[in-house]
Phi, psi and omega in degrees: 000147172264137166256100194256114167272104187266021175199097183223145180248151174239184175302345177282352177270144184292343185243027174215154179236024182281118182281158189288319181299311174304322175302313181294315176305312181298315177304313185297328187283326185273351185078014171281110191244024170196135185221152165245117180267114189239070180290154180285119173073007175205152176251008186294312181295324170305311183297315176294317179300321179302331178275355186251319197284145183267017180219164179299127178240123174269119175287108180236179174198147178251108182263133179263103180273178182295350185238013191116177188278140175226134178265131173254130182241153183062046180274161173253330181212172180291150173239127184296151170280171178081010171272167172283161177303316177301318183294321178301311174303313182305315185285330177293316182292327180298330177268010182059038179268175175252143180266118174238138176259107183281149182021064184289150175066015182280105190276354175267005182236115182293342183269356179298135179303128186310129180298328178290322170299318176303319179298315178300323187252013189306326180290348182247006177271130179265329191221136169235135176285108180273343178217118177239119184304330183278350185286132179288134178291193184061040172206171186286111181255009181264350186296320180293318174305317185292317179305313181302322184283319184296322188251009180056036179270147180289146186254159181218166179214153176198160180280335189055037180298133175243351173227166187289329181300334184276332194302139179078007176289344173213138180200169170246130168279114186215160174294154177296163187220166181228092176087176190296316186288316178292339180296313183301319182293316173303321180297324177299338183252015180278162185233130179279130178230165165130194186215167179275146176275145173302142183294343179291344175302325185291329180285330172293328180290319179291325180291318180294322183292319180291322182293318184292326187287325183286332176294000000 
């Protein structure tokens, strides 16, 4: 079985300073043996880590569209941010990638994809993140799960880690898989596990973002 953290950021994201080497070591310490690297606006870190890690690495990317964030999974190259949601999805599909909606309906996160857009593109969504360790509580966290059940979409979970300490806070226990198509089948047999990350983690991200902008 895999312990798959399907939403991690590295130093290739503007708000993270997690090096690839340290991430590998941290995953090995925790028993996380599959990751999806979804840096903001670039797939380069994920591509590089895939060539380094002794466990499966899914090349992903979190793109900020005109309507909020969409994650592409099993990508071959970077997709630019700033496009419309339909154009972003088109480019993900052109790479035979999977469309995942991260942290949907999170009203405390301005980057969450607009709920009206989600309804419009529902037939093109492959995966919905039903548990994100960075999601702030005190809001309805069942809407994503209800959408998964209503439309028979696969569910995902991830730490959304921007620091080493956050890695593995949320993950999916799932069977091993071979490639993009087998991944969806394995995901259907997965179990969501994990815990919420401290609110202080958001301040680390903000600090990293400011430091990188000042450079």
